[in-house]
N, C-alpha and C positions, 0 to 999 in steps of 0.2 A: 347189662349186655355183655356177658363174659366173653363171647367170641371176639369182641374188639380188644379187650385187654390181651387175650392170647395172640391175636394178630399183631398188635402193637409190640408186645414183648418179643415175639418170634422175629419179627422184622428187624427191630432195633438190635436185638442180640446178634442176629445173623450179620448185620452190617458191621456191628463192633468187632465181632470175631474175625470177619474177613479183613477189617482194618488192621487188627492186631496181627494176623498172620502175615499181612503184607509187609509189616515193618521188619527190616533185617537188622541183625546185630552187627553186620559187617561194618568195621570202622570206615573203610574206604567208601562204602556206599553212603554212610552218613555224611562223610565230608563232601562227596559229590552232590548230595542233596542240598547242603548248605550253599555250595557254590552255585547251584542252579537258582536257588532262591535270591541269591545276591544279584545274579544276572537278570532274572525277572524283574527285580526292583529297578535296576537301571534302564531296562527296556521300556518299563512303564513310563519312566520319566521322559525318555526320547520319543516314544511313540504313543502319546496320549490318545485315549479313545476318541473316535469321532462322535459328534453329538448325536443324541438319540433322536428317534422319530423324524429323521430327514433322509430321503432317498439319496443315493450315491450317483453323481452325474454320470451320464451315459458314456462319456469319454473315458472314464475310469474303468469301465467294464465292457470292453469290446465284445462283440458278438461271438467271435471265434476266439476264445482264450485257451491256449494250450497249457497243460499242466506244467508248472515250474518245477525245476529240480528240488527235491526235498519235500514236495507236496505228499501229504498222507494219502495213501492209495485208497483207504476206505472212504473217502469223501466222494459222494455220488456225482455222476457226470450227466445225468438225464436233465431235461429242462426243469428249471426250478419251478415249484408249485406256487409259492407265494411270496418269495423273497426278491425284491427289486424286479417286479413284474414289468416289463417293457410296455410302455404305452398306457399304463392304468395307474390311478392314484393309489399309492401303496405306502404304508407307514410300518416301520419296525421299532418296537419298543425293546430296549436292551435291559438285562437283569440289573445293570448298574443303577437303573432308575428306581428299582423297588427292592433290591436285595437287603437294604437296611431300613426296611419298613415292616409292619406287622404282616402285610400281604395275606390277609385272612381269607379273602375271596378273590376271584377273578376281577371283580370290580376294581380292586387297587391297581390292577395293571392296565386294563383296556381304557380306563377313564383318561389316560395320558395320550390317547390318539384322538385327533380330530374326527368328527363324524360319528363317534360312538357315545352312546348314552347307556346308563345302567340303572335299573330299578330293582328293588327287592323281589324275591321270588316267593315260593311256597315253603318257607322255612328260614331259619336264621343264616344258613350257609348258601342257599340257592339264590341266584340272581338271574334276572332277565336281561340279556344284552342285546342292543339294536345297533345296526349300521344304518344311518340315514332314516331312523324310524322304523326299520324293518320289523321289529318285534314289539312295537309300541302297543299293539292291540292284544298282546298275549301276556299273561301275568306271571310267566315262569320260563326258565330255560331259554331256548333260542329256535325260532323258526324264521324262514325267509332268508337265511344265510347258511353257507356250508361251513362246517367246523372241522378242523383237522388237528392231529397231534403228531408231530414228527412225519408229515405228509401222509399219514394214515387217516382215512375218514372216520370221524366219531359221531357224525350225523347219520342216524339210521335211515333206511329207505323210505320210512314214513314221514321224514322231514324234521324230526325232533332231536335236538341235542341238549344235553344238560351241563351246567357248569359247576355243579357240586361234585363232579366226577373225581377230580385230583386236587392235590395241594399245590398252590401257586409256588411254593418254595422249590418245586422240582424244575422249574423252567429257567432257561437261559435267555430266551427272547420270544416275542410274540409278533407275528405279522398280521397286519389288517389290511385287506384288499377291499376298496370300496368302489360301488357301482355295479350295475347289472352284469352278471358274469357266468351266465349258463353255457356259453361257448367254451369256457375253460373248466368250470366246475359241475355242469349238469343241473338237474333238478333242484329246485329250492334255493339257487344262488341269486335270489331276487335282487339283493343289495350288496353281494360280495361274499368274502370268505375271511375266516380267522384261522391262523395255524399256530398252535402252541408248540414251541420247540424246546425240548428238555435239554439240560446241560450235557455236554459231551464229556466223555471220559478223560480226553486229553487236556480239558480245562480244569478238571478236578485233581487228577494225579495223586490220589490218596483217599483220604476219608474226611468227611465233615460232619459234626454233631452239633445240633442246635435246640435251644429251648426258648419258647416264647411264652409269656404270661401276661395276663391283663384283667381288665374289669370284667365283673360278671362271670368269674370262674374260668376265664379263657386260659387254655393251656395246650400248647402244641410241642410235641417232642418229635424231632425228625432227624434223619441221617441220610448221607449220600456217600457212596463209595464209586470210584471210577478211575479209569486209566486208558491210556491209548498209545499206540505206536504206528509204525508203518503198515502193519498187518491186522491190527484189530483195535477196536474201541468199544468200551462198555461203560454203562453207568446204571446203578441200581439206587432208587430213592424209596424210602419208607417213611411213614409218619403216623402218629396217633394224635387226634385233636378232640378235645371236649370243651364245651362251653355252655353257660347258662344264657340268659337274655335279659335285657331291661323289660321286655313285655312279659306279662304273666304267661305261664305255661309254654315257654320257648327254651330250646336248648338242644344239643346234640352231641352224640359221640361218633366218630367216623374214622376208620383206618384205610390207608392207602398204600399200595405198592405200585411202583411205576419204573419199568426197565426198558432200556434200549441197548442193543448190542449189534455191532457190525464187524464182520470179518472178511478179509480179502482172501478168497479161495485161490486166486491166481492174479496175475497182473491184468487179467480181463474181467474177472468175476468177483463181485461183492454180495454178500448175503447179510440182510438186516432182520433182526427179530424185535418185536415189540410186545410188552406185556403190561396191561393195566388191571389192577384189581381195587375195587372200592366197595366197601360196605358202610352204610350209614344209618343211624337211628335218630330221628328227629322228633321233638315235641313241637307242636304247631298251636298257635292261637287262632282265633277266627278273624277273617277279614271284617272290617267294621263298616258301618255307614259314616258319612261325614259328621253327623251330629254325635254319634258315639265317640268318634276320634276326637272331637272338640271337648267332649266331657271327660274322656278317660283314655287318652292315647296309648298308655302303656298297660292298660287292663289290670289295674291293681285292684284288689279286693273282689276278684271274680272267681273265687274257689267254687261257690255254689250259687245256683240260679236263685234260689229262695232267699238268700241274704246278700245278693250281689250289689255292689256299689253302682251308682249311676253311671251309664254309658257302657256296661259290660256286654260283650257280644254273646250270643247263644245260637245254638242250632236247635232244630225241632226234630225229635226222634219218636219213632213208633214205640209204644210201651211193649207190645208183643213182637215187634220186628216184622209185622205182616201188614196189618191195616188197622183202622180205628183210631183210638185215642193217641194223641201225641203229647209229649212233655218237653219243656225247655231245658237244655243242659248247657253249661258253659264249657269252654274247651278243656278245663281241668277235669270236670265231671266226665266228659265224654273221652277223655284221654286221646285227644286228636294227635295223630302222629303219622309219620312215614318211616318205612324200613325198606330201603332199596339196596339193591346189589348189582354191581356192574362188572362184567369180566370181558376183557378185550384181548384177543391174541392175533398178532399179525405177523406176516413174513413177506419180505421184498427181495427179489434178486435182480441185480443188475449185471448184464453182460455186454462188453465192448465188442461189437462186431468188427469194428476197425477203430483206428485213432480218432475218427470223427463221428462214429455212429454208436449209440448205446441203446440196448433193448432193456427195458425194465418191466417186470411183472410182480404184482403183489396180490396178496390174498388176506382177508381179515374175517374173523369170527368175533361178533359182538353180541353179548347176552345181557338183557336188562330184565331184572326180576324185581317187581314191585309189590309192596303191601302198603296201601295208603288209606287208612281210615282217617281222612282229613275233613270230613264233613257228615252230612246225613246219609250219603250213599258212598260207602267205602269202595275202593277199587282194588283189585288184585290182577296181576297179569304176568306172563312170561312172553317177552318179545325177543326172539333170537334172530339175528341177521347175519348175512354173509356178503362180502364185497370182493369182487375180483376185478382187476384192471391190468392191461398190457399195453405197452406203448413203445414207440421208438423215436429217438431224437437224433437228428443229424446236424452237425455243425460243419458247413462247408461252403460252397459258392453256387449260386444260382444266377444265370444270366450275366456272369461276370462279376457278381456282387456277393459279398459276405451275407451268409444266411443261416438261420436256425429254423429247421423244419421238424415238425412234430405231428404224429398221428397215433391215435389210441382207441382202444375199445374198452368198454366197462359194463359190469353187470352187478346189480344189487337185488337181494331178496330178503324179505322180512316175513317171519311166521308169527302171526298175532294170535294169542290166546288170552283173553281177558274177560273179567267178570265184575259186575257191580252188585251191590246188595243194599237192603235196608239196614240201617244201624239201629241197635237196641240200646237200652240204657246201661248195658253191662260194661261200659268202658272201651278200651282199645280192641279187645276181642269180642265185643258185642255184635256179632254178624248175624243178620236175620235173614229173611227170605231174599232170593236173588231178584234183581230188577232187570238185568239184561246180561246177555253173553255176546261177545263179539269174536268170531273165529274167522281166520282166512289169511291172505297173504298179499304183500305188495311187491311188484317186480318192475325194475328199471333196467333197460338194455339200450346202449347207445354207442356212438362213435363221435370223436371230436378231432379236429385238425387245427394246425396253427402254423403260420409262417411269419418269421421276422426277417425283413430284408433291408440290409444297409444300403440305401439309395446312394448316399454320398457319405463322406466321412463324418458329417453332422446331421444327417437326416436319415431316419428309420421308419419304415412302413411295416405295420403289423396287421394281419388279417387272420381271423379264426372263425370256425363254425362248429357247432355241435348239434347233433340230431339224437333224439331219445324216443323210445317207446316204453310207455308206462301202463301197468295193468293193476288195478285194484280188484281183488276178488274177496269180498267180505260178506259175511251174513250176521246180522243182528237178530237175536231172539229177545224180545222184550215181554216182561211178566207184569201183570197187574193183579190186585187182590181186592175186588170189590167187596164191601162189607155185606154179608148175608147172601153172597152169590158165589159162584164158582170162579176159581182164578182163571184168567184168560192168557193167552200166549199169542203174540204176534211176531211174524217172521218178516224182516226187511232184508232182501237179498241186494247186493251191490256188486255189479260186474261193470266196471268203468274202464274204457281204454283211452289212452291219450297219446297223441303223437305231436312232438313239439320240435321246432328248429330254432336255433339261436346263433345268428351271425354277429361278428364284431369286426371293427377296423379302427385303427388309430395311427397317428402320425406323431413322431417325436423329433423335435429339432433341438440340437445343442447349439443355441444361438451364440453362446459365449462359454468359455470354460467354467464360468461361475453360474450360468443361466441355462436351464433347460425348460423347454415348453412342450406340452403335449395336447392334442385334441383326440377325442375318442367318441365313437358311437357304439354303444353296447345293447344287448337284449338279454331278457332272462325270462324264465317261466318257473311256476310252481304249482303242481297238481294239488288237489284238496288232500289234507291229511285224513287218514282213514276214520280216525275218531270223530272228525267233523261231519261225516255222512250220517250220523245216527243220532243227532241231537237236534230237535226242532227249536223254532224260535221261542217256544214257551219255556225252554230250558229242561225238557224232559226227553227220555229216549224215545226215538221215533225216526221217521223217514226225511232225511235232508240229502238224499243222494243226487240231486239235481245240481249240487255245487259244480262250478266250472274251475278250470285252470286260470290262474292269474298271470298276466304278462306285462312286462315292463320294457320300455324302449327308452334309453337315456343318452344324453349328450354331456360330456365332461370337458372343460377347458382348464388346464392346470399349469402352473409355473413353480419351479424349484430353483431357490437361490442359495448359493454356497460361497461365502467370502471367507475362505480359510476356516479356522476354528472360531472366528470372532461372531460371525452371524450366519445363521441358516434359516431358511423359511420355505414354506410351501403354501401355496394358495390355489384352491380349486373351486370352480363354480359348476353347478349341474342343473340340469332340467330333464325331468323324466315323466313320460306318459304311461299311466297304468290302465289296463283294461281288466275288468273283472276282479279287481283287488278284493282279497278276502279279509273282512272285518269281523273280529270276534268280540262279543259282548257277554256281560254277566247279566243273568236274569234274576239273581238274588242269592242269598246265603244258602238256602236249602235246595237250590236248583243248579243245573249244569250250564256252563257257558256254551253259547251257540254262535255259529258262523254264518255270514251271508256274503254274497257277491255285490260289489259296487261297480256298475257298468263302466264309469270312467272317472279318473281322478288324476291330478298332478302333483308331483313332488319337485321342489326346486329349492336350491340353497347354495350356501357358501361355507367353505371349510379352510381354516387358517391354523397354521402351526409356526411358531418362531422360537428360536433359541439364540440368546445373546451371551457371549462370554467376553466381558470387557477386558481389554488389555491392561488397563490400569489396576485391576483387581484380579490377579492370578488366582484361579481357583473358584472365582465367583461366577455365577451364572443366573440367568433369568429365562424361564421356559414356560410357554403357554400355548394353549390351543383354544379356538373359538369356532363354534358351529352355529349356523342359522339354517332352520328348516321350516319351509313354507309348503305345507301339504294340505290340499283342499279337494273336495268332491267337485266335479264338474258335470256329472250326470248321475243322479241317484234320487229315485222317488221311494220313499220308505213308507210302508204301510204299517200302521199300528192298529191294534184291535184290543178292545176291552169288552167282553161279553158280546152284546149285540151290536156294539158300536164300533165302526171302523172308519179310519181317516187316512188319507195319503199326504205326506209332506215332502215338499221339494228341498233337498239338501244342497242344491247347486251353490257353490261358493263357500259353504261351510268348511271350517277347518276339520280335518280328520282327528278324531279324539285319540288321546294318549300320546300324541306326538309333541315332545317338548320343543317349542319354537327356537329358543336361544339357549345355549349352555357353553360354559367356558371353564377352563382349569388353568390357574396361574400358580407357578412355583418359583421362588426366589431363594437361593441357597448358596452356600460356600463350603468347599472342601479343601482343607490345607493341602497344597500339593507337595511340600518338601519340609525338611527339618525334623526335629524330634517329635513334633505333633502331626506329622503327616498322616493324613487319613481321618483327622478329626473334622467334623463338619456338621451342618444342620440345613434345615430349610423351613420356610413358612409357606403354606399353600392355602389357596382359596379355590373352593368349587362352587360355581353358581348355576342354578337352574331357574329359568323363567317359569311363570305360571302357564297352565295349559288346560285346554278343554277335555272334559271326561265323558261327553255324551255327544250324539250326532246333531242334536239341536243346537249345540253350543250354548246351553243354558247354564251349566255348572263347570267352574274352574277349580283345578288344584292349584293352591298357592305356591308361588316360587320361593326359593330360599337360597341362602348362602352359607357355607360351612368353612371354618377355618381350622387348619391342622397345623401342628408344630412337630418338628422332628430334630433330634439331636443324635449323632452317631460316631462311632470311632471304628474305622475300618482300615487299619494300617497296611501299607504295601509289604510284601514278602521281604524278609531280611534275615540276618543270622540269628536274631533273638527270638525266644520262645513267645514273648509277648505279641509279636507280630502275627502269630497264628490264632490269635483270639479277636473277635470283633463284637461290638456292643451297639445297641440302640435303645432309644426311649422316644415314644410317640404319644402326643396328646391329640385326639381327634374330636371334632366338634367343640372347639374351645369355648365358644359361647353358649353351649348347651341349648341349642336351637331345637325346638320341637317341630318336625317337619313330616310330611307324607313321604315315606320311603318307597311305597308302591301303591298303585290304585288300578283296579280293573275297570274297563269300560263299563258304564252304566247304561243299560237300555232305557230309552224314553218311554213314557206311558201316557195314557189318556185318561182325562177326568170323565165323570159320568155323562157329561154333556158333549163329549167328543173333542173337547179342546185339549191342547197339550199341557201336561202337568208342569208347573214352574220349577225353578231351581229349589224352592223350599220343600217340595215333595221329594225330589231326587236326593236331597240331603239326608233323607230318612232311609234310602234304600241300602240295605246291608250287603255284605259280601264283596266289598270294593277295597277297603283301605287297610295298609299296614303302617305303622309308625316307623320312622327311621331310627337310627341309633342315637341315643343321647351322648353327652360327654363320656369318653372312655380313654383309659390310659393303657399303654402296652410297653413292655420292655422285653428285650431278647439278647441272648448271648449265643455265639457261635464259635466252635473251635475247628481248626484245619490240622490235619496230621498227615 
C-alpha cells in the first residue's frame, strides 16, 4: 500500500525538519534551555502529579474561578465538556499511566477506568468500547456513547464512532463520563461520553521521536512537535504503524496525522483548529463458531478451503457473483480486508463577551470513506457529516449565589451513500452484482441548557435539559437474482421523525475536605442507526423501519475520597431503567447482523477505583478498578421462526447477552523518585473478565479469563544531561499465554424442527461470532525529546 509509506515518510520528515529548524545555535538560548530543564526537574520533585483516575474535590475547583496572573490566554474559558463534570461520575486517565507502554490501541488506555470494558473489533487495531455495557451488543467501534477529541465530536450523526481512527501516542489524557447524559451530549449518549485530549504544545516544547517494535512484526514510528506561549499553542503528531497478527490472515498498515492549534487573536478572542487524517488497510480473518475457536483459535493452516486444517472458518461466495452455485473460501482465499479513510477538520472560536461570559462556536467536517470486503457481502460507502454548535457560558451569581449558566444550540447532518455487493471468488476485488444501495441523510437539531448553583460553600445543585429533533430520511433499494428468472428490485423508504427531551439533576456535597458525595438522576435517548432500519431478523436486506428510539433513566450515588497523595478512591452505584433497548444479534457468518427493540430492561451495578501510594515506599503504588454489571430483560417476548414452525419465548429475568458482569484491573508498580536512577520503574498488571452469556436464552457462555502483563521502563526527569532526553520501555503481555475469546458477537437463538429451542451444543456451531484474543507478546520502545 504505497500511499501509507508516502504518508508516513512525509509526516515524519516534516516533523523532523520542523524540529531541526526550531533548534537555534544561539549559545545563550541553549543555556536558557538547560536552565529550564533543571528548573522543571526540581518542580517535578516539589509538585508530584496527583494520582490518576480520581476526580478533584469540589473545594479545590470553585464555580467562579478567575484567571490567575500568568495563565496562558489560549486556555478556553467556556464550560468544560468532560473534565471534572460537576455532579456526575467522571474519570480522567493521564498519559503518565500509559506513556511508557505499547499503547497499541485505545483499549490500553480506557481499561484503566472503572465502568469501561473493551472487546476486539473488526480487525487487529479496531476495538469495541463500552461504558456500563453500552456497546456490548455491537462487535466493533462504539455506539450508545458520544465520543469527542479535544472537545470536537467524532461520533457521526448516525451514532457510530470508530477507535482505530488515531494513534494513542497522540493523547495526553482521556476523560470518561459515565451514566445517561443526553442533557449534556445529545443523541446516543445512552451511557455517557469519552473525550480523547491530545497533548498540548506547552507540554512538549520541542520535538519527540519514538519507535516501538514487538511480536508479529509490530512497528510504530511516530513523532510529535509542539510549543506554546501566552498567545499561541500548537501540536502536530504523525505516525506510521504496521503489524501482522497471531491469527491467520490478520495484519494492518495505517498512517495518522493529528494536529491541534490555538491562537489568541486578542485578549477576548481565541481560535482553535483541529485536523485528523487516518488511512488504514487491514487484513481480516473470519469470525468463528465456538467449536471452530476450540479447534483452531488462531486459524493456522487455513490458506485454502480444500486443504484446510480442522476448525478453519470459511465464507460462502457465489461462483458467478450473481446467483446459483456457491463455494467455500477461507479468509486468505477471499482476501478479506478493510480499507478505510477518515478526514476530520474542525474550527472553534471563543469570544469573551465580558470577564464572566464566554461565547463559543465551532464547526466540524467529518468524512468517512470505507471499502470493506469483510465477508460474503462487501460494503462500500461515503459518509460525510457536518456538526455545528454555538453556546454561551456565564460564571456569575444567581439569587445571591455563585453560579455557572450554560445554554447552547447544535446541529448535525450526515449524507449517506452506501452500497453492498455479492462477493465473487476473485479475492479482495471480487465484486459481483449489487445486493442493496442505501442513500439519504440523518439530521439532528437541538438545544441544551445547564445551571450549576452553589447553594452553600459545600453544597452544589446542578440541573440541565436537552431537547432534540431528529430526522432519518433514507431509501434502500434491494436486489435479488432468482435462478432462471428476472432480477427483482425492492424499494424500502424510511422517513422517520423523532422528538426527544432529556432532563437531569444532581446534588454535590463536599462533606469533608477529603470526601465528596453526589447523587444524580439522568436521562438519555438514542434513535435507531440508519443501517439498522434495512436488515431483517433473517439477516438479509429488507424492511426493519419500525425500530424505535431507546431511552434510559438512571440514578447514580457516588463518593470520592482523597487522603492527600496516600489514598484516593471513588465508588459509584447505579440503577437504570431502559425502554425499547436496541439489541443487535448475528444471524451467521454469511448474513448481516440485525437489531430489535426490547420493551423493558434494567441495568444496575457498582464501580470502584482505588489508588494507594504507601508512605513507607516512596515511588510505589497500587492502582485498581472494579466494575459489576447486572443487566437483565424485564419485559421481552422473543418470537423465533423456523420454516412453518414459530414459537414465542419469555426472556423476563434473563441476563442481556454480551454484557460482562464482573471485570477488574489491578496494577502494582514502582517508579524511583530521585537519585541517579530516577525514572526507572516497572509494574505488574492483572486484567480479569468473568464469563458472560452470548444469547438471549442464556444457553451459551463465553468463558472468563485473566491476563498478566509485566512492564519495565526508564523515563528520567529532565536535567542537564543528554541521557535524560531518552526514555525506554519493555512490556510482556499475556505472560501465561492464555488462549481466550477476545471478541464475540451476540448469537441469535434458533428452533429445532419440533419447535423447541436449540440447545447450547447447536449454538456452539453457529459461525460468525468469535475472534481469539492476542497470545503472549513482547514489545519494546525508545523515545527521544529534543
